[in-house]
C-alpha positions in Angstrom: 16.6 -66.2 43.7 16.3 -63.4 46.5 12.9 -62.2 48.3 12.9 -59.5 45.9 12.8 -61.6 43.0 10.4 -64.0 44.1 8.0 -61.2 44.9 8.5 -59.7 41.2 8.3 -63.1 39.7 5.3 -64.7 41.9 2.1 -63.7 39.5 2.0 -65.9 36.3 3.7 -64.7 33.4 2.1 -64.4 30.1 3.4 -65.6 26.7 3.4 -61.7 25.7 6.3 -59.7 27.3 4.8 -57.8 30.4 5.9 -54.4 31.2 7.4 -54.2 35.1 9.8 -51.8 37.0 12.0 -53.1 39.6 15.2 -52.3 41.7 18.6 -53.1 40.5 19.5 -55.6 43.1 16.1 -57.8 42.1 17.9 -58.2 38.9 18.9 -62.0 38.1 22.7 -62.6 38.0 23.8 -61.4 34.1 27.1 -63.1 34.7 29.1 -61.1 32.1 31.9 -58.5 32.9 30.4 -54.7 32.8 32.0 -53.1 29.6 33.9 -49.7 30.4 32.2 -47.7 27.9 28.8 -48.7 28.9 29.6 -48.3 32.6 30.7 -44.7 32.2 27.7 -43.9 29.9 25.0 -45.1 32.6 27.2 -43.5 35.6 26.8 -40.3 33.9 23.4 -40.3 32.4 21.6 -42.8 34.6 19.8 -44.0 31.3 19.1 -47.8 31.2 17.3 -49.4 28.2 14.5 -51.6 29.1 15.5 -54.9 30.0 13.7 -58.3 29.0 13.6 -61.1 31.1 12.8 -64.4 30.0 11.1 -67.1 32.5 11.6 -70.7 31.3 10.9 -73.5 33.7 12.6 -72.8 36.7 15.1 -70.2 35.8 15.4 -67.0 34.6 17.5 -65.3 32.3 18.0 -62.3 29.6 16.6 -61.9 26.4 17.7 -58.4 26.0 19.7 -56.3 28.4 22.4 -58.6 29.9 25.5 -56.2 29.8 23.2 -53.3 30.8 22.4 -55.3 33.9 25.7 -55.8 34.7 26.4 -52.6 34.5 23.6 -51.7 37.1 24.8 -54.0 39.6 28.1 -52.7 39.4 27.3 -49.1 39.7 25.3 -50.0 42.7 27.7 -52.1 44.3 30.4 -49.2 43.8 28.0 -46.5 45.1 27.6 -44.7 42.1 23.5 -45.5 42.0 21.2 -46.2 45.2 20.2 -49.2 46.1 16.9 -48.5 45.0 17.8 -47.7 41.6 14.8 -48.5 39.2 15.1 -50.3 36.0 12.3 -50.9 33.4 12.0 -54.2 31.6 9.5 -56.9 30.2 9.2 -60.4 31.3 8.3 -63.0 28.8 7.5 -66.5 29.3 9.5 -67.9 26.3 12.9 -69.5 25.2 14.6 -70.6 22.7 14.2 -69.5 18.8 11.1 -67.2 20.0 13.2 -65.7 22.8 15.8 -64.9 20.2 13.4 -63.4 17.8 11.7 -61.1 20.5 15.6 -59.8 21.1 15.6 -58.8 17.6 12.4 -57.1 18.0 13.3 -55.3 21.0 16.2 -54.0 19.2 14.5 -52.6 16.6 12.0 -50.4 19.0 12.7 -49.5 22.5 9.9 -48.4 24.9 11.3 -45.7 26.9 11.1 -42.1 26.0 13.4 -41.2 22.9 15.2 -38.3 24.7 17.0 -40.5 27.1 18.5 -42.6 24.1 19.2 -39.3 22.6 21.1 -37.7 25.2 23.2 -41.2 25.6 24.2 -40.9 21.8 25.4 -37.3 22.5 27.4 -38.5 25.4 29.1 -41.1 23.5 29.8 -38.5 20.3 31.5 -36.2 23.0 33.6 -38.9 24.3 34.8 -39.5 20.8 33.0 -42.7 19.0 31.9 -42.1 15.8 28.1 -42.0 14.7 28.3 -45.7 13.2 30.2 -46.9 16.5 27.6 -45.1 18.8 24.6 -46.5 16.8 26.3 -50.2 17.1 27.1 -50.0 20.4 23.5 -49.1 21.6 22.1 -51.5 19.2 20.1 -48.6 17.2 19.2 -49.5 13.7 20.8 -46.6 11.5 17.8 -45.1 9.9 16.4 -44.9 13.7 19.4 -43.1 14.6 19.5 -41.0 12.1 16.1 -39.8 12.5 16.9 -39.4 16.7 20.0 -37.1 15.5 17.3 -35.0 13.7 16.5 -34.0 17.3 19.4 -31.5 17.3 17.3 -29.1 15.4 14.8 -28.9 18.2 14.7 -26.1 20.8 15.4 -27.0 24.5 12.1 -26.4 25.2 10.3 -28.8 23.1 12.9 -31.3 23.9 12.0 -30.9 27.6 8.5 -31.2 26.6 9.2 -34.6 24.5 11.1 -35.8 27.5 8.1 -35.2 30.0 5.8 -36.7 27.5 3.6 -33.6 27.0 4.2 -34.3 22.9 4.6 -37.2 20.9 7.6 -38.3 19.3 6.2 -38.0 15.7 5.5 -34.5 16.4 9.1 -33.8 18.3 10.1 -35.1 14.6 8.0 -32.6 12.6 8.8 -29.9 15.1 12.9 -30.4 14.5 12.3 -29.8 10.5 10.9 -26.1 11.3 12.7 -22.9 11.5 13.2 -21.6 15.1 10.9 -19.0 14.9 8.1 -21.5 13.9 9.0 -23.4 16.8 8.8 -20.8 19.4 5.3 -20.2 18.1 4.7 -23.7 18.5 6.0 -23.6 22.3 4.3 -20.9 23.1 0.9 -22.5 22.1 2.0 -25.5 23.9 2.7 -23.7 26.7 -0.4 -22.1 26.6 -3.0 -24.7 25.9 -0.9 -27.7 27.4 -1.5 -29.4 23.8 0.4 -29.7 20.5 -0.3 -32.3 18.0 1.1 -33.5 14.9 -1.8 -32.0 13.2 -1.1 -28.6 14.8 2.3 -28.8 13.4 1.7 -29.9 10.2 -0.6 -26.9 9.6 1.7 -24.6 10.9 4.5 -25.7 8.4 2.0 -25.4 5.7 0.9 -21.9 6.4 4.7 -20.8 6.9 5.8 -22.6 3.7 3.0 -20.9 1.6 4.2 -17.3 3.2 7.7 -18.3 2.2 6.2 -18.9 -1.3 3.9 -15.8 -1.7 6.6 -13.3 -0.6 8.5 -14.2 -3.9 8.6 -10.7 -6.1 5.5 -10.6 -8.0 7.6 -9.4 -11.4 8.7 -13.2 -11.6 5.3 -13.9 -12.7 4.0 -11.2 -14.4 4.8 -9.1 -17.4 5.5 -5.3 -17.9 1.6 -5.1 -18.1 0.8 -6.7 -15.2 -0.3 -10.0 -16.9 0.3 -13.3 -15.4 2.9 -15.0 -17.3 2.3 -18.9 -17.7 5.6 -20.1 -19.3 7.8 -19.7 -16.5 5.7 -21.1 -13.6 5.3 -24.1 -16.1 8.9 -24.5 -17.0 9.6 -23.9 -13.1 7.4 -26.9 -12.2 8.9 -29.2 -14.3 12.5 -28.5 -12.7 11.0 -28.5 -9.3 10.0 -31.8 -10.1 13.3 -33.1 -11.1 14.7 -31.4 -8.0 11.8 -33.4 -6.0 13.3 -36.4 -6.8 16.9 -36.1 -6.0 16.3 -34.4 -2.9 16.1 -36.5 0.4 12.1 -36.6 1.3 13.0 -35.9 5.1 14.8 -32.8 5.0 13.8 -29.1 4.9 14.7 -28.4 1.5 12.4 -31.2 0.1 9.7 -29.5 2.1 10.2 -26.0 0.5 10.2 -27.4 -3.0 6.8 -29.1 -2.6 5.7 -26.1 -0.9 6.6 -24.1 -4.0 5.3 -26.4 -6.8 1.9 -26.4 -4.8 2.1 -22.3 -4.7 3.1 -22.7 -8.6 0.4 -24.9 -9.3 -2.0 -22.7 -7.9 -0.8 -19.5 -9.8 -0.7 -21.3 -13.2 -4.4 -22.7 -12.3 -5.6 -19.0 -11.5 -3.9 -17.8 -14.7 -5.9 -20.1 -16.7 -9.2 -18.9 -15.6 
């Protein structure tokens, strides 16, 4: 262990992982060959998922990230990364089964900004990898991978705000489902106030979907005398409920169906009075 490593690990290590930042040179020897595809990925993006290093007895090793560490060290040796390149990671004073369990947990949720992972995915997709292969290579569970890909619908300005931690990840996913003009309004609001919450985004979505529903022709709900016709809305609600059951819940169509159902319900209620 070199002096940098001694300085890194000189503090007592708690049982729970401790988030740290350290130079690439201070990483323990990963003792694996750097994979070519991962070398090219980190070379191009400079994105490295956080590592997890175990502290067990008098030695140090990897719970998660051995190949990433090998690539970073090789890139530094090749002059592709600066010697002071910083890698984020966690130190855990555990081993054996607990270390293996922690590795699984770490693969389920990463601590680094999602934009880095999203761009890494894009890089591999451009290189010809399939979505399934990319998810497997980056160790991202498929449901989370599909959710991250929804960021394709996010305006560049909002994606940049997510990268700079100006908006939360949950807020970004909600924004990505909105139409472009609504996203533009949200971006202007963020630039003006410096704040944009999930609650504000949901409210904007509600207002927008209600407007879409209210823009439907009035003659669809009225007879020749201008009286409200209840039979059509009732039948429509039945059909819309059936449609809602088969449309994926995380899609814009599902939201539009629910908005139209809510509007029809109000129309029906007003007609009964």
